[in-house]
N, C-alpha and C positions, 0 to 999 in steps of 0.2 A: 677277476676286474683288469682291463690294461686301463694306464690313464696317463692323457697327454693333456699334463698343468692341471687346469680345473675339469678336462673335460672326461668324464669317464664312459668308458666303450665295454660291452661285454667282454668276458673270457676269452681272448681267440677273436678279436673283432675281423670280419671281411670287408674291406677297403675298397670301393668305386674309382675308378686309374682317371685322373684327370687326360681326356683324349679330346685332341683338337677335334673344331668342327662334331665331335659325337658327345662329348658331356656335359651337354646344356642343361639348362632345366626339365624341358619335356624328358627328355632319356634318361635324367636324373630322377623325376616323379616315379616311372615305372620300377627303376633300379631300387627306389626306397621302400615300393610295396612290395616287391618281391625278395625285399630280406637286408639289403646292404645297411652297413654300420655306420660309415664314414665314408662322407662323398667328398669329390671337389669339383671345382667348376672346372671349365677349361684356360689353358694359363694364359695371361694378360702380360703385352705389353709393357715394365712401367713407362719405358717412353711414350707407348699411346696410351696408357692411363693419364700422366703430364699433360700430352698434348690436347687430353680432351677428345681424342678418337671413342668418333661413335661405336664404333663395334666394340673395342676395348671396355669402352663403359657400359655398354648392354650387357658384360661379360659378367659384369659384378650382379647381377641380380640375383637376388637369394630369396627362399621360400622359407616359412616359419618349420613349413614340417618337411623339411630336407634336415634339420638341425641332427648332431652335428655335423656341421659341413663346412671348408677351409675352400679359403679364396688362392687360386697363386699365380704366382708373378714369376716371370724372367726378365734379365737382361743384365748389361755385364757394365754399368756404372756405377757408383755407390752410391753418389746425388739420386740419381733418378729414382734409382732399387730404395732411398730412405723418403724418399716423398712419397712414391709411390702406395710405400706402406701405411703413411698416415691415411691416404684417400681412400686406403681397403680398410683399416681401421675404424673410419668414418663411417661406414655403412653396415658394420656389426655381424662378420661372421665368427664362427668359434675359433677360428683358428687361421694364420696366413702359412702359406706353404712356397716353397723357393724351388724352382726348377732348374735344377741341375742335370738333367740328364737326358732333354731334347736331340735327338742326332737328326734332324734336318737340314741341311746346309743353308737355307736363307736364317736361320736363329743362330746355329755353331757361327757363319761365316761373324754377325758382328758381335762374336766376343757372348754367347749366350747361353742358355743350356749346357750340351754336354763341350760346348766349346770350352766349358772354364774349369775342365778336367785335366786341363794340360795344367793347369798356372793353380794352386790349392793356397799360396797366400789368394790371389784374388774373391775364389770361391770363399777363404774364410772371412776376408773383409766384408764383400757385400752381403755376408752371411749377416757378420757383428752388426753394420748400417740398418739395415732393417730388425734387427732386434732391438735396438736401441730406440727404432721409431715406431713400436707399436708395442701395447696393453697385451696383446694377445701373443698366445703360444706360437712360438715359429715351429715349423717342420721343415723338414729339406725331401726330394725324389730326387735322385741318380744314378749314378751306373757304376760299376768295378772300375774305370777309368776310360783312357782313351783307348788305347787298344789292347793287345794282349802285354805286350813287353811294357808297358804300364800303368798296370793294376796296381790301385793307389785308394782303395777305397776303404783301406784298415788303418793308414794314417786321417785320413778326410773323416770318418765316422769320429775318431777320436778330438778333432780340433773343433767337430762341428759340434761335438758337446760342450767344448770348454768353452763356445762362446754362446753359449745357451738356447740354440735347440731341442727342441723338446721329445722329437721322435726322427727316424732316418725312415725312407722307405727307401730300399737296393732294386732298381732292377736288374738280372743279373746276367748283362751284358754289357759287352767294351763300348764304344762309340763306333768301332769302326764294324762293327758286329750288324747295328743298325738292329731290324727286327730276324735278323737268317740266325742259324744255326741252335745249339740249344743254348739256355739261358744257364748261369753255372751255381746253381746255388751255394755247393761250399764254400764258396767266397763269402756269401752271407752268413752262411751257419759261423766262420770263423771270426766274422766283426761282431755276432750276437754272444758268443762264447768268450770274447775279453772282456778281463777281469773287472779291465777301466769303465766299462761301458753301461752305464746304468738306464740310457733310454729306449723306450719299445724302439724296437728292428721287426721292420715288416718288411716281407719278400716281394717279388713282383716277377712275374716271366713264366711263362709257357704254363700257369695254371688252365688246365682246358675240364676237368670236370670233379667232381668229389671223390674223386680215387686218390686222381693224384693231388688235391687238397690234402687228402688225408694224409700218404705218405709224407709229403714233403713238411706236414706239422709234424709227423711224429719223428725223419729222418734230419730235419735242421733246424730244429728246434727257435722256431720265429716267436715273436710275441702276436702275429697278424699275419695275414695275406689279402694283397691288391690284387685286383682283379680287371683285365682292360677289356683286350678283344675280345674273349669268350662272352662277353654279357652282350657284344652289339647286337641287337636286335633277338636275346636269349637272357631276359632278366632274370628268370627262374633259376639261372646257377645259384645264388644266395643262398636261397631258403635249400637248394639240392643239397649245397654243401652241409649244410647247416642240420637238414636232416639224417645225410649219411654218419657224420663227425657224432649225432647223438644215436641210432639206432645200428650201424651199418648197413642198412635198407636201402636202397633206391627211394624215392616219392618218382610216382609214376609220370611219365613227360608228358606235357601240358598237351592236352586234346585239342584239336585243330578250330574249336570255341573260342575256347579259353585262348588259341593263340590271335586268334582275328577280333577278339576284344581286346586283347592289349595294346597290341598295333593301334586299333582304333581310338582307344584313351590316348596312344602316343601320339596318334596323328592329330586328336584334338587340341592337343596339349601345346603342342610345334606350332598349328596354326594361330592358338588362342595370343602365344606368346610373339610369334614372326610376323604375323600379319600370312593372309593367306598363299600370297605371292611366296612367297619365300620358304614362308614354311611347309609348305604342297613340295617344293623343288628339296627341300635337304632332308626329307624324309624317305626321299627315291634310296638313300646308304642305306636304308634300314630293310628294306621289303624282305630283302633276296634270305637274311640272319631268319628272319620272323617264320619263314616258309620253305627255309630250308628242309628238304628229307623231300616233300610233299610233290607226287607223280601226276604227271602231265601237267603242269605247273606254268607252261613257257607263254600261252597264251596270256595268262591272267596276267602273268609278272610284265609282261609286255606294257598292258593297261596302266596298273600298277603306276610304270617308270614314265610315262609320257599323257598323264591324264595332268591336265591342271585345275580342275578342280574339283574344291574340297567335298562340295557332294558327291560328285559323278563316282569322287575315291571311294567313298563310304558306301556306295551303293553296289560299287565292284567287292570291298572290303566283306559288306555282308552276303553277297554270289556264291561265296567262299563256302561259309559252314550250311550254306544252304545246299551245294553243291555233291550229288551222293560219289563224283567220277571222282573228286579228293579224298584222299586218307590221308589222317598225317600218319609217318613213319614213328 
C-alpha cells in the first residue's frame, strides 16, 4: 500500500495526469471506470481562483465517485498560492497538488509552472505557503530541471519533502525538452533511491502500454506511475497495465462496440457538465484516439468533428458499431 497522508492507495498505484483541456470531469469519469487509482483536475491558476474567474472556479468541480482526487494549482506568488489553497481546501478534495512542471510559454512567462525550476528558493517558499494554508496533504508535480545543464531535481526533492510535501511526481524531462526526446527515468530512480527521501515518488513520461509500465516499474523502483497522453481516448490503459502486472498476459483490446460505448459515455458526461455547445466542441479532441487504427474511417471522423448536435453525434456513433465496413484493429 502507498500512503499520501491519510490517503491509502493500492500497491503501485496508477495515476491519471492533470492535463490542460483534457483532465476534466467527463474524461476523469471514463478513466476511473477503467482503473485509474488517483486522478487530478486540470491545473488551476491561483490568480484566476482569487479573481473568481469562472473558468478557474469551474475546474474545482469534483464528484464523490472520483475519490481519491487532487486539485492542482499553479502560480508564482506566495500570497496568491496561499489564498488559492484555502479556496481549494473549502471544496474538500483529498489533496492539493502544485504544478511546477508545465512547460507552456504563457505559464512559464508568469514565473509559474516550470518557470519556477530556475529558482528553487522560490519553489520552496511557494510550497511552504500552500502547506501552511491547508489541512490537506500537499503533493507536487515537477520536471528534472530547466535544461540539461541545470538538472536540480535531487535538491528539489529533499527541500520539498523538508517543507511538508507528502508525495512527488517527476516528469522525466527538462522544461527545454517540452514533450520531445526520451524521458530520463534514471534521474527519477536516483531521487527514489536517495536514503533521505521517505515520501512516495511517482514517475511520469513515455508510458505507452503494459510492457513499458512493467519494465519501468522493475527497472526504476518508483512507487507508482502517472499516465498522461497515452490515456487520451484510451482509458483502458489502466486496467490493461494492472492485468499485465498480475498475469503477464495482455487483456484483449477493446472491441469496436466497447469503444463506441465509452466514447458515447464521455460525450454524454461532457454535454451534461459543459452544456451542449461547449461539450460537443471539446469532445472533438478525443475522437481520433477513440477510433485510432480503424480503416475507412475518414468520412465518419469528419462528421464527428463537424456536427454540432448531441443527438446527431450519437446517431453517427451508433452507426459505427453497426457498420460492417469498420473492423477494430
